[in-house]
C-alpha positions in Angstrom: 117.8 107.7 85.4 118.9 104.5 83.6 116.2 102.0 82.9 116.4 99.0 85.2 115.6 95.5 84.2 113.1 93.3 86.1 115.8 91.5 88.2 117.2 94.8 89.4 113.7 96.1 90.3 112.9 92.9 92.2 116.2 93.1 94.1 115.4 96.7 95.1 111.9 95.6 96.3 113.3 92.7 98.3 115.9 95.0 99.9 113.2 97.5 100.9 111.2 94.6 102.4 114.1 93.7 104.7 115.8 90.8 102.8 119.5 90.7 103.7 122.0 91.1 100.9 125.8 91.0 101.2 128.3 92.7 98.8 131.9 91.8 98.6 134.4 94.5 99.5 135.7 94.8 96.0 132.1 95.4 94.9 132.1 92.7 92.2 130.1 89.9 93.7 127.0 89.7 95.9 124.5 87.3 97.4 121.1 87.2 99.0 121.0 85.4 102.4 117.9 83.2 102.5 116.8 81.0 105.4 117.3 77.3 104.8 113.9 75.7 104.3 114.6 72.6 106.3 116.4 74.3 109.2 115.7 77.8 110.3 119.2 78.5 111.8 121.1 77.9 108.5 121.2 80.0 105.4 121.3 79.5 101.7 123.4 82.1 99.9 121.8 82.9 96.5 123.9 84.7 93.9 122.7 88.3 93.3 124.3 89.6 90.1 122.1 92.7 90.1 123.5 94.1 93.3 126.9 95.3 92.0 125.1 97.2 89.2 122.7 98.8 91.7 125.7 99.8 93.8 127.4 101.5 90.8 124.2 103.3 90.1 124.1 104.7 93.7 120.9 102.9 94.7 122.5 100.8 97.4 125.4 101.4 99.8 127.3 99.5 102.5 125.5 99.4 105.9 128.8 99.7 107.7 131.2 102.7 107.2 135.0 102.3 106.9 137.5 100.5 104.7 136.4 97.2 103.2 138.6 94.1 102.8 138.2 93.1 99.1 137.6 89.4 99.9 135.0 89.8 102.7 131.2 90.3 102.4 129.4 93.2 104.0 125.6 94.0 104.4 124.1 96.6 102.2 121.1 98.9 102.5 119.1 101.2 100.1 120.1 104.8 99.7 117.4 107.5 99.6 117.4 107.2 95.7 117.1 103.4 96.0 114.1 103.7 98.3 112.4 106.1 95.9 113.2 103.9 92.9 111.9 100.7 94.7 108.6 102.5 95.4 108.1 103.9 91.9 109.6 101.6 89.3 107.2 99.3 87.4 108.2 95.8 86.2 108.2 95.6 82.4 105.6 93.1 81.0 106.7 90.5 78.5 105.1 90.7 75.1 
């Protein structure tokens, strides 16, 4: 398996803990959906550049089956390989 960088490992761990991530139908752009700090019913969308790479590696997949509109965002989930990777990968320590 390809070595993952720290950002990709953290993204996998956040996905496994239930954080909602959305990937665009063309699989080129993604974001993390975080609750707004000041108001609980609104969201901050945080760019997640690691997610398209994880999708290409087969560690995440779309939660909904079917054709995807290239300009719309869809929720993703971990694949079985992604769950195993999130549980076993260690973050690299800086020297």
